SEDREN-536855 format. One record per residue (C-alpha): residue number from 1; x, y, z; residue in three letters. Coordinates in pm, 1 decimal. Example, Ala and Ser with C-alpha at 12.3 -4.5 7.8 and 13.67 -1.06 7.14 Angstrom:
BEGIN
{node 1, {1230.0, -450.0, 780.0}, ALA}
{node 2, {1367.0, -106.0, 714.0}, SER}
END
This chain:
BEGIN
{node 1, {8775.3, 17934.5, 16280.5}, MET}
{node 2, {8440.5, 17729.6, 16255.6}, GLY}
{node 3, {8301.1, 17960.0, 16501.3}, GLN}
{node 4, {8435.0, 18261.1, 16336.6}, LEU}
{node 5, {8299.1, 18118.0, 15989.5}, ALA}
{node 6, {7955.7, 18090.9, 16144.8}, ALA}
{node 7, {7949.2, 18428.2, 16271.1}, GLY}
{node 8, {8045.9, 18596.7, 15924.2}, VAL}
{node 9, {7772.7, 18366.2, 15787.4}, ALA}
{node 10, {7520.4, 18547.8, 15973.7}, HIS}
{node 11, {7656.0, 18878.0, 15905.0}, GLU}
{node 12, {7634.4, 18813.0, 15553.6}, ILE}
{node 13, {7287.8, 18653.7, 15549.7}, ASN}
{node 14, {7109.9, 18952.9, 15723.4}, ASN}
{node 15, {7189.6, 19228.1, 15453.3}, PRO}
{node 16, {7161.2, 18942.0, 15178.3}, LEU}
{node 17, {6782.2, 18854.4, 15331.0}, GLY}
{node 18, {6669.8, 19185.9, 15301.0}, PHE}
{node 19, {6834.1, 19263.1, 15005.6}, VAL}
{node 20, {6641.9, 18952.6, 14843.5}, ARG}
{node 21, {6301.7, 19063.2, 15020.4}, SER}
{node 22, {6350.2, 19418.7, 14866.1}, ASN}
{node 23, {6409.0, 19242.5, 14492.9}, LEU}
{node 24, {6097.2, 19065.4, 14535.6}, ASN}
{node 25, {5902.0, 19380.7, 14666.1}, THR}
{node 26, {6088.9, 19563.0, 14338.0}, LEU}
{node 27, {5949.8, 19298.5, 14118.5}, SER}
{node 28, {5583.8, 19348.1, 14212.8}, GLU}
{node 29, {5648.3, 19725.5, 14173.7}, TYR}
{node 30, {5778.3, 19678.7, 13844.8}, LEU}
{node 31, {5450.8, 19471.5, 13735.9}, ASP}
{node 32, {5254.1, 19781.8, 13853.6}, VAL}
{node 33, {5482.4, 20027.6, 13631.0}, PHE}
{node 34, {5447.4, 19770.6, 13318.8}, ARG}
{node 35, {5054.0, 19776.4, 13363.8}, LYS}
{node 36, {5053.9, 20198.3, 13401.3}, LEU}
{node 37, {5278.1, 20227.9, 13126.3}, LEU}
{node 38, {5088.8, 19967.7, 12878.0}, ALA}
{node 39, {4779.0, 20139.8, 12984.0}, LEU}
{node 40, {4920.6, 20499.9, 12885.3}, HIS}
{node 41, {5009.7, 20342.6, 12566.7}, GLY}
{node 42, {4660.4, 20249.9, 12496.3}, GLU}
{node 43, {4543.2, 20571.2, 12595.8}, LEU}
{node 44, {4767.5, 20736.1, 12355.5}, SER}
{node 45, {4651.1, 20497.7, 12052.7}, ASP}
{node 46, {4300.9, 20596.0, 12162.1}, ALA}
{node 47, {4345.5, 20962.6, 12123.3}, TYR}
{node 48, {4536.0, 20941.3, 11808.0}, GLU}
{node 49, {4237.1, 20730.8, 11650.9}, LYS}
{node 50, {3961.0, 20963.9, 11811.0}, GLY}
{node 51, {3802.7, 20642.1, 12026.5}, GLU}
{node 52, {3634.0, 20892.5, 12271.7}, PHE}
{node 53, {3462.9, 20601.0, 12463.3}, GLU}
{node 54, {3812.3, 20399.9, 12497.3}, GLU}
{node 55, {3999.0, 20707.4, 12619.7}, ILE}
{node 56, {3746.4, 20739.3, 12910.8}, ALA}
{node 57, {3799.4, 20370.4, 12991.4}, GLU}
{node 58, {4162.0, 20389.7, 12979.1}, TYR}
{node 59, {4169.9, 20683.9, 13218.8}, ARG}
{node 60, {3940.6, 20549.3, 13447.5}, GLU}
{node 61, {4150.1, 20230.2, 13459.9}, ALA}
{node 62, {4478.3, 20415.0, 13487.7}, ILE}
{node 63, {4334.6, 20605.7, 13799.4}, GLU}
{node 64, {4204.1, 20288.1, 13939.9}, LYS}
{node 65, {4523.9, 20115.9, 13909.7}, LEU}
{node 66, {4708.1, 20439.7, 14063.3}, LYS}
{node 67, {4479.5, 20430.6, 14354.9}, LYS}
{node 68, {4497.3, 20069.1, 14412.1}, ASP}
{node 69, {4872.4, 20062.4, 14409.9}, ALA}
{node 70, {4899.2, 20378.5, 14606.1}, ASP}
{node 71, {5142.8, 20510.2, 14343.9}, MET}
{node 72, {5282.3, 20778.6, 14545.8}, GLU}
{node 73, {5403.9, 20561.0, 14841.2}, PHE}
{node 74, {5500.1, 20266.1, 14579.0}, THR}
{node 75, {5731.8, 20555.9, 14380.0}, VAL}
{node 76, {5875.6, 20672.6, 14708.2}, ASN}
{node 77, {5937.6, 20323.0, 14847.3}, ASP}
{node 78, {6107.1, 20203.6, 14535.9}, ALA}
{node 79, {6366.1, 20472.8, 14600.3}, GLY}
{node 80, {6393.2, 20393.1, 14949.7}, GLN}
{node 81, {6460.1, 20012.4, 14862.4}, ILE}
{node 82, {6738.1, 20071.9, 14604.7}, LEU}
{node 83, {6894.3, 20288.9, 14891.0}, VAL}
{node 84, {6874.0, 20005.0, 15144.5}, ASP}
{node 85, {6989.8, 19756.2, 14915.5}, SER}
{node 86, {7282.8, 19921.5, 14818.1}, ASN}
{node 87, {7362.5, 19987.5, 15168.8}, ASP}
{node 88, {7316.1, 19590.4, 15245.4}, GLY}
{node 89, {7545.7, 19516.2, 14921.1}, ILE}
{node 90, {7807.7, 19747.6, 15076.5}, SER}
{node 91, {7786.1, 19575.3, 15398.7}, ARG}
{node 92, {7861.6, 19264.2, 15231.6}, ILE}
{node 93, {8127.7, 19390.5, 15024.3}, SER}
{node 94, {8284.4, 19504.4, 15332.2}, THR}
{node 95, {8289.5, 19162.0, 15516.7}, ILE}
{node 96, {8398.0, 18967.6, 15215.7}, VAL}
{node 97, {8704.1, 19237.8, 15165.0}, LYS}
{node 98, {8798.9, 19203.0, 15542.8}, GLY}
{node 99, {8798.6, 18817.0, 15525.9}, LEU}
{node 100, {8986.6, 18838.3, 15187.9}, LYS}
{node 101, {9290.9, 19082.0, 15328.8}, ASP}
{node 102, {9297.4, 18833.2, 15646.4}, LEU}
{node 103, {9336.3, 18533.5, 15419.8}, SER}
{node 104, {9666.8, 18700.5, 15293.9}, HIS}
{node 105, {9786.1, 18780.6, 15640.9}, ALA}
{node 106, {10103.0, 18618.8, 15571.3}, GLU}
{node 107, {10216.0, 18795.4, 15235.1}, ALA}
{node 108, {10304.2, 19148.4, 15167.2}, GLY}
{node 109, {10563.9, 19410.2, 15217.3}, GLU}
{node 110, {10594.0, 19646.8, 15496.4}, LEU}
{node 111, {10363.2, 19960.7, 15414.3}, VAL}
{node 112, {10282.3, 20253.2, 15586.6}, CYS}
{node 113, {9934.7, 20255.1, 15709.5}, GLN}
{node 114, {9705.3, 20379.1, 16008.4}, ASP}
{node 115, {9684.0, 20141.5, 16240.1}, LEU}
{node 116, {9332.4, 20220.0, 16290.1}, ASN}
{node 117, {9229.7, 20083.0, 15956.8}, ILE}
{node 118, {9369.6, 19713.9, 16071.6}, SER}
{node 119, {9166.6, 19728.8, 16398.5}, LEU}
{node 120, {8880.2, 19843.2, 16229.8}, ARG}
{node 121, {8882.9, 19561.9, 15982.4}, ASP}
{node 122, {8907.8, 19334.8, 16272.6}, ALA}
{node 123, {8615.7, 19472.1, 16436.8}, LEU}
{node 124, {8432.2, 19425.0, 16113.8}, LYS}
{node 125, {8505.5, 19070.6, 16086.5}, ILE}
{node 126, {8422.5, 18991.6, 16440.9}, SER}
{node 127, {8115.4, 19207.8, 16467.8}, TRP}
{node 128, {7876.6, 18929.5, 16466.0}, HIS}
{node 129, {8052.6, 18794.4, 16818.2}, GLU}
{node 130, {8136.3, 19128.4, 16976.9}, VAL}
{node 131, {7784.5, 19266.3, 16921.0}, LYS}
{node 132, {7587.7, 18952.2, 17078.0}, THR}
{node 133, {7793.8, 18959.5, 17369.8}, ARG}
{node 134, {7905.4, 19331.9, 17458.4}, ALA}
{node 135, {7886.2, 19712.3, 17450.2}, GLU}
{node 136, {8144.5, 19814.3, 17231.0}, LEU}
{node 137, {8308.9, 20174.0, 17342.4}, VAL}
{node 138, {8552.3, 20317.5, 17079.2}, GLU}
{node 139, {8814.9, 20600.8, 17159.8}, ASP}
{node 140, {9053.1, 20627.8, 16857.5}, LEU}
{node 141, {9290.9, 20886.6, 16803.1}, CYS}
{node 142, {9286.5, 21065.1, 16442.1}, ASP}
{node 143, {9577.8, 20895.8, 16285.0}, SER}
{node 144, {9859.4, 20627.8, 16387.5}, LEU}
{node 145, {10068.0, 20568.1, 16078.3}, PRO}
{node 146, {10328.4, 20269.9, 16146.1}, VAL}
{node 147, {10557.8, 20058.7, 15904.6}, ARG}
{node 148, {10371.0, 19728.9, 15905.6}, CYS}
{node 149, {10211.6, 19403.9, 15711.3}, ARG}
{node 150, {9869.2, 19544.3, 15758.7}, PRO}
{node 151, {9688.4, 19175.4, 15764.4}, GLN}
{node 152, {9899.0, 19052.9, 16008.5}, GLN}
{node 153, {9805.1, 19346.1, 16261.4}, LEU}
{node 154, {9429.2, 19264.5, 16178.0}, THR}
{node 155, {9515.7, 18911.8, 16287.4}, GLN}
{node 156, {9636.4, 19025.9, 16606.4}, VAL}
{node 157, {9331.8, 19260.4, 16662.6}, PHE}
{node 158, {9118.1, 19009.2, 16544.8}, LEU}
{node 159, {9224.0, 18714.0, 16777.7}, ASN}
{node 160, {9207.5, 18984.8, 17094.2}, ILE}
{node 161, {8866.0, 19086.1, 16998.4}, LEU}
{node 162, {8730.8, 18754.1, 16993.7}, LEU}
{node 163, {8898.6, 18664.8, 17312.2}, ASN}
{node 164, {8754.9, 18941.4, 17476.5}, ALA}
{node 165, {8378.2, 18851.1, 17336.4}, ALA}
{node 166, {8418.1, 18493.2, 17446.9}, GLN}
{node 167, {8542.5, 18608.7, 17785.5}, ALA}
{node 168, {8267.0, 18867.3, 17912.3}, VAL}
{node 169, {7932.0, 18750.9, 18028.1}, ASN}
{node 170, {7563.4, 18930.8, 17963.4}, GLU}
{node 171, {7612.9, 19290.9, 17982.2}, LYS}
{node 172, {7966.5, 19288.8, 17869.9}, GLY}
{node 173, {8171.3, 19560.9, 17782.8}, LYS}
{node 174, {8494.0, 19579.3, 17545.9}, ILE}
{node 175, {8672.8, 19895.2, 17494.6}, THR}
{node 176, {8911.2, 19978.5, 17228.6}, MET}
{node 177, {9137.1, 20290.3, 17230.4}, SER}
{node 178, {9429.4, 20431.8, 17044.0}, THR}
{node 179, {9687.1, 20696.9, 17102.9}, GLY}
{node 180, {10037.5, 20817.4, 17074.7}, LYS}
{node 181, {10317.0, 20839.3, 17354.2}, VAL}
{node 182, {10667.9, 20902.2, 17324.1}, ASN}
{node 183, {10686.9, 20803.1, 16939.6}, GLY}
{node 184, {10481.9, 20472.9, 16991.2}, LYS}
{node 185, {10156.5, 20383.2, 16883.4}, ALA}
{node 186, {9939.3, 20263.6, 17167.9}, ILE}
{node 187, {9636.3, 20013.7, 17093.8}, VAL}
{node 188, {9443.5, 19913.9, 17388.7}, GLU}
{node 189, {9148.5, 19629.4, 17399.7}, ILE}
{node 190, {8998.0, 19585.0, 17730.3}, ALA}
{node 191, {8692.2, 19373.1, 17885.3}, ASP}
{node 192, {8523.7, 19322.8, 18191.6}, ASN}
{node 193, {8505.3, 18981.0, 18190.4}, GLY}
{node 194, {8634.3, 18766.3, 18451.7}, PRO}
{node 195, {8980.8, 18815.2, 18411.9}, GLY}
{node 196, {9289.4, 18605.7, 18473.5}, MET}
{node 197, {9497.8, 18451.5, 18779.9}, SER}
{node 198, {9884.5, 18533.3, 18780.4}, GLU}
{node 199, {9955.6, 18179.6, 18661.3}, GLU}
{node 200, {9734.4, 18218.7, 18361.3}, VAL}
{node 201, {9864.4, 18557.1, 18294.0}, ARG}
{node 202, {10206.1, 18449.8, 18300.1}, ASN}
{node 203, {10143.9, 18150.4, 18038.7}, ARG}
{node 204, {9888.5, 18337.8, 17826.8}, ILE}
{node 205, {10153.6, 18410.2, 17538.2}, PHE}
{node 206, {10293.1, 18044.4, 17536.1}, ASP}
{node 207, {10226.0, 17812.0, 17234.9}, PRO}
{node 208, {9930.4, 17575.9, 17292.6}, PHE}
{node 209, {9855.9, 17724.8, 17620.0}, PHE}
{node 210, {9464.7, 17766.4, 17670.1}, THR}
{node 211, {9195.4, 17798.4, 17899.4}, THR}
{node 212, {8933.4, 17667.7, 17664.3}, LYS}
{node 213, {8748.3, 17342.9, 17677.5}, PRO}
{node 214, {8901.5, 17083.4, 17456.6}, VAL}
{node 215, {8821.6, 17147.3, 17080.6}, GLY}
{node 216, {8714.4, 17499.2, 17137.3}, LYS}
{node 217, {9078.6, 17679.6, 17110.2}, GLY}
{node 218, {9431.7, 17560.4, 16986.6}, THR}
{node 219, {9625.1, 17808.0, 17260.1}, GLY}
{node 220, {9807.4, 17927.9, 16935.7}, LEU}
{node 221, {9629.3, 18269.7, 16873.8}, GLY}
{node 222, {9785.4, 18480.9, 17136.9}, LEU}
{node 223, {10134.9, 18317.9, 17074.7}, SER}
{node 224, {10111.8, 18423.1, 16697.5}, ILE}
{node 225, {9993.5, 18749.6, 16812.6}, ALA}
{node 226, {10279.2, 18798.7, 17039.8}, TYR}
{node 227, {10538.9, 18689.9, 16754.8}, ASN}
{node 228, {10406.9, 18913.8, 16473.8}, ILE}
{node 229, {10390.2, 19231.1, 16739.3}, ILE}
{node 230, {10759.8, 19128.1, 16802.7}, LYS}
{node 231, {10867.5, 19101.2, 16418.7}, GLU}
{node 232, {10716.7, 19453.4, 16394.6}, HIS}
{node 233, {10950.0, 19566.4, 16671.8}, GLY}
{node 234, {10650.2, 19648.4, 16921.8}, GLY}
{node 235, {10556.6, 19487.8, 17226.2}, THR}
{node 236, {10220.9, 19328.4, 17374.9}, ILE}
{node 237, {10130.9, 19293.8, 17707.5}, GLU}
{node 238, {9841.5, 19203.0, 17930.5}, VAL}
{node 239, {9713.0, 19363.3, 18250.2}, ASP}
{node 240, {9465.1, 19157.0, 18446.4}, SER}
{node 241, {9364.4, 18994.2, 18762.5}, ARG}
{node 242, {9072.8, 18796.6, 18876.6}, PRO}
{node 243, {8719.0, 18958.2, 18896.2}, GLY}
{node 244, {8889.6, 19256.3, 18721.2}, ALA}
{node 245, {8851.5, 19175.4, 18331.8}, GLY}
{node 246, {9165.4, 19169.0, 18095.9}, ALA}
{node 247, {9353.0, 19479.1, 17921.3}, ARG}
{node 248, {9593.7, 19398.6, 17626.6}, PHE}
{node 249, {9811.0, 19688.6, 17537.5}, ARG}
{node 250, {10002.2, 19670.1, 17244.9}, ILE}
{node 251, {10293.5, 19953.0, 17132.8}, LYS}
{node 252, {10455.7, 19984.4, 16808.5}, LEU}
{node 253, {10672.7, 20251.6, 16652.3}, PRO}
{node 254, {10545.3, 20505.3, 16475.3}, LEU}
{node 255, {10601.1, 20530.3, 16108.9}, ALA}
{node 256, {10902.1, 20785.2, 16166.4}, THR}
{node 257, {11049.3, 20610.0, 16447.6}, GLU}
{node 258, {11070.4, 20269.8, 16228.4}, ALA}
{node 259, {11168.8, 20447.4, 15946.9}, ALA}
{node 260, {11463.6, 20597.8, 16135.0}, SER}
{node 261, {11545.0, 20283.8, 16306.7}, ALA}
{node 262, {11557.6, 20082.6, 15975.6}, ALA}
END
């Protein structure tokens, strides 16, 4: 959780940093706009009073300020800054929403939702860990409606994605794919890491079993994932061997199948 928190903090700090920088730049632009507006006010007063010498001075001051500030660039850049800042705030909002949803993973009734949504939510939360370690390849079908507790499935996918990211070395590759087969929703998350021995593969879903060093893992993540998928009427399997990476395959009843079974 500490590692995840550090990654999320980094993801939030990036957009927060350039939003802060953008606000500082906008503040400088605002000073220029204020000075320009004040000069136009003085110029208008001079026209009303017929003060021709002052009119010439104010017009000269306005032109100088516009030239020094490169007004065309300043106005265009101010608009772009607002667009970029809004994008940064949206990114922060997306991350916070993902964390909020994850924090309520044990609550909620069964609802019908596209499984791809939970998968993408998990990716948003784990993106810092994924993007620094691996190339991501996505092959998601249009829609996978299932009756589920979405936050719990996000927790499952998050755990698998983090494990995949931590398993790969430099130039790693992680593949996410979804599809439908015989009334089942299929989710596969694969990596090109070192893979697992048969002994490890056979114990991967056992509570408290972990191959990570002491303090790096509790061995509960995949055990919890296994139970969540089982409670949803699905299955979770892993295909792996030494030197050949790992592929997790999750099958869940599609919404129509789940409804009829209920």
